[in-house]
A tleap script that builds the chain and sets N, CA, C and O, in Angstrom:
source leaprc.protein.ff14SB
mol = sequence {
  NMET ALA LEU TYR ALA ALA GLU THR TRP THR
  TYR LYS LYS GLU ASP ILE GLN ARG LEU GLU
  ALA PHE GLU MET TRP VAL TRP ARG ARG MET
  GLU LYS ILE SER TRP GLN ASP MET LYS THR
  ASN GLU GLY VAL LEU GLN LEU VAL GLN GLU
  LYS ARG SER LEU MET ASP VAL ILE TRP ARG
  ARG LYS LYS HIE TRP ILE GLY HIE ILE LEU
  ARG GLY GLU SER LEU LEU CLYS
}
set mol.1.N position { 71.738 201.250 135.394 }
set mol.1.CA position { 71.362 200.445 136.519 }
set mol.1.C position { 71.608 198.963 136.240 }
set mol.1.O position { 71.953 198.206 137.148 }
set mol.2.N position { 71.433 198.556 135.000 }
set mol.2.CA position { 71.620 197.148 134.658 }
set mol.2.C position { 73.079 196.730 134.779 }
set mol.2.O position { 73.369 195.545 134.941 }
set mol.3.N position { 73.995 197.681 134.701 }
set mol.3.CA position { 75.417 197.354 134.734 }
set mol.3.C position { 76.078 197.698 136.068 }
set mol.3.O position { 77.306 197.712 136.159 }
set mol.4.N position { 75.292 197.972 137.091 }
set mol.4.CA position { 75.861 198.368 138.369 }
set mol.4.C position { 76.757 197.269 138.915 }
set mol.4.O position { 76.295 196.152 139.146 }
set mol.5.N position { 78.014 197.566 139.122 }
set mol.5.CA position { 79.027 196.651 139.663 }
set mol.5.C position { 79.190 195.395 138.805 }
set mol.5.O position { 79.541 194.337 139.327 }
set mol.6.N position { 78.946 195.496 137.522 }
set mol.6.CA position { 79.039 194.337 136.633 }
set mol.6.C position { 80.463 193.799 136.541 }
set mol.6.O position { 80.670 192.646 136.163 }
set mol.7.N position { 81.433 194.624 136.881 }
set mol.7.CA position { 82.832 194.183 136.817 }
set mol.7.C position { 83.104 193.060 137.821 }
set mol.7.O position { 84.000 192.243 137.613 }
set mol.8.N position { 82.351 193.022 138.879 }
set mol.8.CA position { 82.634 192.076 139.957 }
set mol.8.C position { 81.766 190.829 139.892 }
set mol.8.O position { 81.954 189.914 140.693 }
set mol.9.N position { 80.830 190.769 138.971 }
set mol.9.CA position { 79.943 189.613 138.883 }
set mol.9.C position { 80.691 188.415 138.325 }
set mol.9.O position { 81.649 188.556 137.564 }
set mol.10.N position { 80.234 187.234 138.718 }
set mol.10.CA position { 80.670 186.013 138.056 }
set mol.10.C position { 79.533 185.598 137.131 }
set mol.10.O position { 78.360 185.733 137.481 }
set mol.11.N position { 79.877 185.101 135.968 }
set mol.11.CA position { 78.871 184.835 134.948 }
set mol.11.C position { 78.746 183.352 134.661 }
set mol.11.O position { 79.734 182.660 134.416 }
set mol.12.N position { 77.515 182.882 134.698 }
set mol.12.CA position { 77.184 181.543 134.245 }
set mol.12.C position { 76.500 181.700 132.893 }
set mol.12.O position { 76.108 182.804 132.513 }
set mol.13.N position { 76.363 180.619 132.185 }
set mol.13.CA position { 75.731 180.667 130.875 }
set mol.13.C position { 74.315 181.227 130.968 }
set mol.13.O position { 73.903 182.012 130.114 }
set mol.14.N position { 73.576 180.837 131.986 }
set mol.14.CA position { 72.198 181.327 132.122 }
set mol.14.C position { 72.154 182.820 132.447 }
set mol.14.O position { 71.220 183.518 132.052 }
set mol.15.N position { 73.165 183.307 133.166 }
set mol.15.CA position { 73.231 184.746 133.451 }
set mol.15.C position { 73.450 185.546 132.172 }
set mol.15.O position { 72.834 186.592 131.968 }
set mol.16.N position { 74.326 185.045 131.323 }
set mol.16.CA position { 74.601 185.718 130.053 }
set mol.16.C position { 73.349 185.717 129.179 }
set mol.16.O position { 73.040 186.716 128.530 }
set mol.17.N position { 72.635 184.600 129.162 }
set mol.17.CA position { 71.405 184.527 128.376 }
set mol.17.C position { 70.365 185.513 128.903 }
set mol.17.O position { 69.647 186.134 128.119 }
set mol.18.N position { 70.280 185.659 130.206 }
set mol.18.CA position { 69.313 186.595 130.781 }
set mol.18.C position { 69.687 188.043 130.458 }
set mol.18.O position { 68.811 188.864 130.187 }
set mol.19.N position { 70.978 188.355 130.486 }
set mol.19.CA position { 71.404 189.706 130.144 }
set mol.19.C position { 71.130 190.016 128.671 }
set mol.19.O position { 70.715 191.124 128.330 }
set mol.20.N position { 71.364 189.037 127.806 }
set mol.20.CA position { 71.077 189.237 126.390 }
set mol.20.C position { 69.578 189.383 126.156 }
set mol.20.O position { 69.156 190.184 125.323 }
set mol.21.N position { 68.771 188.613 126.887 }
set mol.21.CA position { 67.314 188.753 126.771 }
set mol.21.C position { 66.871 190.125 127.267 }
set mol.21.O position { 65.981 190.742 126.681 }
set mol.22.N position { 67.489 190.601 128.343 }
set mol.22.CA position { 67.164 191.931 128.852 }
set mol.22.C position { 67.501 193.002 127.818 }
set mol.22.O position { 66.728 193.935 127.602 }
set mol.23.N position { 68.658 192.859 127.185 }
set mol.23.CA position { 69.060 193.830 126.165 }
set mol.23.C position { 68.041 193.872 125.029 }
set mol.23.O position { 67.678 194.951 124.561 }
set mol.24.N position { 67.576 192.702 124.583 }
set mol.24.CA position { 66.583 192.671 123.515 }
set mol.24.C position { 65.250 193.240 123.993 }
set mol.24.O position { 64.550 193.894 123.220 }
set mol.25.N position { 64.892 193.004 125.239 }
set mol.25.CA position { 63.668 193.563 125.799 }
set mol.25.C position { 63.723 195.090 125.755 }
set mol.25.O position { 62.741 195.749 125.414 }
set mol.26.N position { 64.884 195.637 126.106 }
set mol.26.CA position { 65.042 197.092 126.086 }
set mol.26.C position { 64.891 197.627 124.669 }
set mol.26.O position { 64.193 198.620 124.461 }
set mol.27.N position { 65.536 196.983 123.680 }
set mol.27.CA position { 65.418 197.440 122.291 }
set mol.27.C position { 63.971 197.391 121.829 }
set mol.27.O position { 63.494 198.314 121.168 }
set mol.28.N position { 63.269 196.311 122.179 }
set mol.28.CA position { 61.872 196.174 121.762 }
set mol.28.C position { 60.998 197.238 122.415 }
set mol.28.O position { 60.097 197.777 121.774 }
set mol.29.N position { 61.252 197.539 123.667 }
set mol.29.CA position { 60.478 198.569 124.358 }
set mol.29.C position { 60.734 199.948 123.744 }
set mol.29.O position { 59.803 200.734 123.565 }
set mol.30.N position { 61.983 200.234 123.427 }
set mol.30.CA position { 62.312 201.531 122.841 }
set mol.30.C position { 61.651 201.714 121.475 }
set mol.30.O position { 61.232 202.818 121.124 }
set mol.31.N position { 61.561 200.641 120.719 }
set mol.31.CA position { 60.967 200.714 119.379 }
set mol.31.C position { 59.480 200.383 119.390 }
set mol.31.O position { 58.844 200.382 118.336 }
set mol.32.N position { 58.922 200.105 120.549 }
set mol.32.CA position { 57.497 199.760 120.714 }
set mol.32.C position { 57.107 198.578 119.830 }
set mol.32.O position { 56.101 198.621 119.122 }
set mol.33.N position { 57.922 197.521 119.886 }
set mol.33.CA position { 57.654 196.300 119.141 }
set mol.33.C position { 57.131 195.265 120.126 }
set mol.33.O position { 57.827 194.894 121.072 }
set mol.34.N position { 55.930 194.807 119.910 }
set mol.34.CA position { 55.320 193.810 120.783 }
set mol.34.C position { 55.862 192.426 120.454 }
set mol.34.O position { 56.321 192.177 119.339 }
set mol.35.N position { 55.805 191.534 121.429 }
set mol.35.CA position { 56.228 190.158 121.167 }
set mol.35.C position { 55.239 189.492 120.227 }
set mol.35.O position { 55.572 188.497 119.582 }
set mol.36.N position { 54.027 190.028 120.140 }
set mol.36.CA position { 53.010 189.458 119.265 }
set mol.36.C position { 53.247 189.814 117.792 }
set mol.36.O position { 52.620 189.236 116.905 }
set mol.37.N position { 54.146 190.757 117.537 }
set mol.37.CA position { 54.466 191.137 116.158 }
set mol.37.C position { 55.298 190.073 115.454 }
set mol.37.O position { 55.486 190.133 114.238 }
set mol.38.N position { 55.796 189.102 116.211 }
set mol.38.CA position { 56.566 187.973 115.689 }
set mol.38.C position { 57.794 188.417 114.896 }
set mol.38.O position { 58.070 187.890 113.818 }
set mol.39.N position { 58.523 189.383 115.435 }
set mol.39.CA position { 59.776 189.816 114.821 }
set mol.39.C position { 60.917 189.102 115.533 }
set mol.39.O position { 60.910 188.975 116.758 }
set mol.40.N position { 61.887 188.642 114.772 }
set mol.40.CA position { 63.031 187.970 115.372 }
set mol.40.C position { 63.961 189.004 115.999 }
set mol.40.O position { 63.885 190.194 115.695 }
set mol.41.N position { 64.834 188.531 116.872 }
set mol.41.CA position { 65.815 189.428 117.482 }
set mol.41.C position { 66.715 190.053 116.425 }
set mol.41.O position { 67.054 191.233 116.508 }
set mol.42.N position { 67.099 189.260 115.432 }
set mol.42.CA position { 67.942 189.785 114.360 }
set mol.42.C position { 67.213 190.878 113.586 }
set mol.42.O position { 67.815 191.878 113.194 }
set mol.43.N position { 65.922 190.683 113.370 }
set mol.43.CA position { 65.135 191.693 112.672 }
set mol.43.C position { 65.046 192.992 113.458 }
set mol.43.O position { 65.105 194.080 112.887 }
set mol.44.N position { 64.905 192.867 114.771 }
set mol.44.CA position { 64.847 194.057 115.621 }
set mol.44.C position { 66.186 194.787 115.598 }
set mol.44.O position { 66.228 196.015 115.512 }
set mol.45.N position { 67.282 194.029 115.676 }
set mol.45.CA position { 68.608 194.652 115.660 }
set mol.45.C position { 68.885 195.329 114.320 }
set mol.45.O position { 69.519 196.383 114.283 }
set mol.46.N position { 68.424 194.745 113.229 }
set mol.46.CA position { 68.586 195.385 111.924 }
set mol.46.C position { 67.752 196.662 111.842 }
set mol.46.O position { 68.173 197.652 111.243 }
set mol.47.N position { 66.573 196.631 112.446 }
set mol.47.CA position { 65.705 197.800 112.433 }
set mol.47.C position { 66.361 198.983 113.142 }
set mol.47.O position { 66.276 200.116 112.669 }
set mol.48.N position { 67.014 198.722 114.275 }
set mol.48.CA position { 67.644 199.803 115.035 }
set mol.48.C position { 69.090 200.037 114.596 }
set mol.48.O position { 69.768 200.927 115.110 }
set mol.49.N position { 69.550 199.234 113.646 }
set mol.49.CA position { 70.913 199.340 113.107 }
set mol.49.C position { 71.964 199.243 114.205 }
set mol.49.O position { 72.889 200.052 114.278 }
set mol.50.N position { 71.802 198.246 115.046 }
set mol.50.CA position { 72.741 197.995 116.141 }
set mol.50.C position { 73.089 196.519 116.167 }
set mol.50.O position { 72.509 195.711 115.442 }
set mol.51.N position { 74.043 196.187 117.014 }
set mol.51.CA position { 74.345 194.791 117.293 }
set mol.51.C position { 74.324 194.622 118.799 }
set mol.51.O position { 74.347 195.607 119.538 }
set mol.52.N position { 74.283 193.396 119.253 }
set mol.52.CA position { 74.275 193.168 120.694 }
set mol.52.C position { 75.591 193.659 121.270 }
set mol.52.O position { 76.662 193.304 120.778 }
set mol.53.N position { 75.511 194.469 122.302 }
set mol.53.CA position { 76.747 195.039 122.825 }
set mol.53.C position { 76.823 195.040 124.353 }
set mol.53.O position { 77.844 195.438 124.913 }
set mol.54.N position { 75.777 194.611 125.025 }
set mol.54.CA position { 75.774 194.662 126.481 }
set mol.54.C position { 76.898 193.809 127.072 }
set mol.54.O position { 77.618 194.266 127.959 }
set mol.55.N position { 77.053 192.592 126.594 }
set mol.55.CA position { 78.107 191.724 127.130 }
set mol.55.C position { 79.489 192.257 126.756 }
set mol.55.O position { 80.432 192.112 127.534 }
set mol.56.N position { 79.626 192.867 125.587 }
set mol.56.CA position { 80.911 193.469 125.214 }
set mol.56.C position { 81.291 194.574 126.193 }
set mol.56.O position { 82.448 194.680 126.600 }
set mol.57.N position { 80.317 195.390 126.566 }
set mol.57.CA position { 80.562 196.472 127.530 }
set mol.57.C position { 80.966 195.884 128.882 }
set mol.57.O position { 81.889 196.381 129.528 }
set mol.58.N position { 80.284 194.840 129.301 }
set mol.58.CA position { 80.596 194.222 130.597 }
set mol.58.C position { 82.003 193.647 130.590 }
set mol.58.O position { 82.761 193.854 131.537 }
set mol.59.N position { 82.364 192.917 129.518 }
set mol.59.CA position { 83.713 192.315 129.461 }
set mol.59.C position { 84.786 193.404 129.442 }
set mol.59.O position { 85.832 193.258 130.074 }
set mol.60.N position { 84.524 194.498 128.717 }
set mol.60.CA position { 85.493 195.606 128.665 }
set mol.60.C position { 85.677 196.218 130.053 }
set mol.60.O position { 86.804 196.478 130.474 }
set mol.61.N position { 84.583 196.446 130.753 }
set mol.61.CA position { 84.674 196.996 132.118 }
set mol.61.C position { 85.416 196.054 133.053 }
set mol.61.O position { 86.192 196.487 133.905 }
set mol.62.N position { 85.169 194.766 132.883 }
set mol.62.CA position { 85.826 193.773 133.738 }
set mol.62.C position { 87.346 193.789 133.515 }
set mol.62.O position { 88.115 193.682 134.470 }
set mol.63.N position { 87.772 193.921 132.261 }
set mol.63.CA position { 89.206 193.989 131.960 }
set mol.63.C position { 89.841 195.222 132.600 }
set mol.63.O position { 90.928 195.137 133.172 }
set mol.64.N position { 89.168 196.355 132.503 }
set mol.64.CA position { 89.715 197.577 133.098 }
set mol.64.C position { 89.770 197.470 134.620 }
set mol.64.O position { 90.732 197.925 135.240 }
set mol.65.N position { 88.755 196.878 135.216 }
set mol.65.CA position { 88.708 196.727 136.664 }
set mol.65.C position { 89.838 195.822 137.146 }
set mol.65.O position { 90.491 196.123 138.145 }
set mol.66.N position { 90.070 194.731 136.451 }
set mol.66.CA position { 91.161 193.817 136.823 }
set mol.66.C position { 92.501 194.535 136.700 }
set mol.66.O position { 93.401 194.314 137.510 }
set mol.67.N position { 92.638 195.388 135.695 }
set mol.67.CA position { 93.866 196.162 135.537 }
set mol.67.C position { 94.126 197.058 136.731 }
set mol.67.O position { 95.268 197.175 137.176 }
set mol.68.N position { 93.093 197.690 137.257 }
set mol.68.CA position { 93.247 198.539 138.436 }
set mol.68.C position { 93.646 197.708 139.655 }
set mol.68.O position { 94.494 198.126 140.443 }
set mol.69.N position { 93.046 196.555 139.805 }
set mol.69.CA position { 93.358 195.688 140.948 }
set mol.69.C position { 94.808 195.216 140.883 }
set mol.69.O position { 95.515 195.243 141.890 }
set mol.70.N position { 95.252 194.784 139.705 }
set mol.70.CA position { 96.606 194.259 139.568 }
set mol.70.C position { 97.669 195.342 139.752 }
set mol.70.O position { 98.779 195.045 140.194 }
set mol.71.N position { 97.346 196.593 139.419 }
set mol.71.CA position { 98.310 197.678 139.615 }
set mol.71.C position { 98.437 198.075 141.058 }
set mol.71.O position { 99.391 198.764 141.421 }
set mol.72.N position { 97.509 197.664 141.897 }
set mol.72.CA position { 97.591 197.977 143.310 }
set mol.72.C position { 97.062 199.351 143.679 }
set mol.72.O position { 97.378 199.867 144.751 }
set mol.73.N position { 96.270 199.944 142.816 }
set mol.73.CA position { 95.721 201.270 143.090 }
set mol.73.C position { 94.332 201.173 143.743 }
set mol.73.O position { 93.541 202.112 143.658 }
set mol.74.N position { 94.045 200.062 144.380 }
set mol.74.CA position { 92.703 199.881 144.910 }
set mol.74.C position { 92.717 199.806 146.438 }
set mol.74.O position { 93.772 199.773 147.071 }
set mol.75.N position { 91.543 199.781 146.992 }
set mol.75.CA position { 91.427 199.667 148.431 }
set mol.75.C position { 91.651 198.230 148.915 }
set mol.75.O position { 91.814 197.989 150.111 }
set mol.76.N position { 91.657 197.283 147.979 }
set mol.76.CA position { 91.853 195.884 148.358 }
set mol.76.C position { 93.286 195.629 148.810 }
set mol.76.O position { 93.554 194.614 149.453 }
set mol.77.N position { 94.207 196.526 148.487 }
set mol.77.CA position { 95.603 196.378 148.887 }
set mol.77.C position { 95.681 196.546 150.373 }
set mol.77.O position { 96.767 196.463 150.948 }
savepdb mol mol.pdb
quit
């Protein structure tokens, strides 16, 4: 749901920061880590053995979407 139509969004710096904050919120919720535990984002990512990837997924989807548009296989033609 967080990535619905993300290929078509325009991104400002504050939008990217909010998406990254959302990603960290999700990791903290999944691991049941409270903000009062005073764990850094890097510490949480090391705990789950992951790296931030939400923006990477969005950029990858955006590249594929632009490829479809440029090939002319879309309804925008």
